[in-house]
N, C-alpha and C positions, 0 to 999 in steps of 0.2 A: 600195961593196962592203959585204957583211954584216959583216965584221970591224971596219969603221970606225963602225958604228952603235952606239948605246948598247944595253945588254942589255935595257933596259925597252921599247925600241921593237919592237913586234910587227908583223910584216907581215900583210896580210889573210889569208893562208892558214895561218898558224901554228896557229890554233885548230882548223881542220879536220884538220891533221896530227896534233895531239894526240888528238882524238876518234877519228880513224881508227886510231891506234896502240892505244888502249884497246880499241876494238871488235875489232881484230885479235887482241890478246892473249886476250880473252875467248873468241873463236872458236877460237883455237889450243888453249886449255885444254879447251874442250868437244870438240874433235876428238880429243884424247888420251883423254878420258873415254869417247867413243863407241867407240874402238878397243880399249880395255882389256878388255872382255868377250871379245874374240876370243882374247886371250892367257891370260885367267884361267879361261875355260871357264864363265862365268856367263851368265845370261839377258841379252839386249840391253836397253838403256835405252829409255824411251818416246820417241816421236816428237819431243817438245819438245826433247830434248837434241840431236837431229840438226838441228833448226831453229836452235838456238843456235849450233851449229857453223858454220852458214852465215854467221855474223857475221864470220868470218875474211875471206871474200871482200868483204863489205860494207865492213869496215874498210879493206881494201886500196884499194878504190875511193874511199872518202872521203879517205884520206890522199893518194892520187894527185890527186884534185881540189884538195886543199889545196896540193900542190906546184905544180900548174899555175897556180893563182891567185897563189901567191907569185912564180912566174916572171913572170907578166904584170905584177904590181905592180912588180917590180924593173926590168923592161924599160921600163915607163912612167916610172918615176922616172929611169932613165938617159937616156931620150929627152928628158925635161923639163930635165935638168941639162946636157945637151950643148949646146955653143955652136952657134948657128944659122949656116949658111953663107951 
């Protein structure tokens, strides 16, 4: 179980989860920035800001891939440590 491992032991998907979280946060901030002109009555931002807002979905997919990779590693580890019948 994860609680029984050392804090320094990183599973294979942990890095992807962290990168995905950072990309998601950057995309979420860009999404708020792109919606702000609607409420402030100003001119819309350039297309680049809308493209950066798409990092939210990319970050979600990267983090999901990290979770799946972590699950696979934990299942593999549990299978190897289980006694053979």
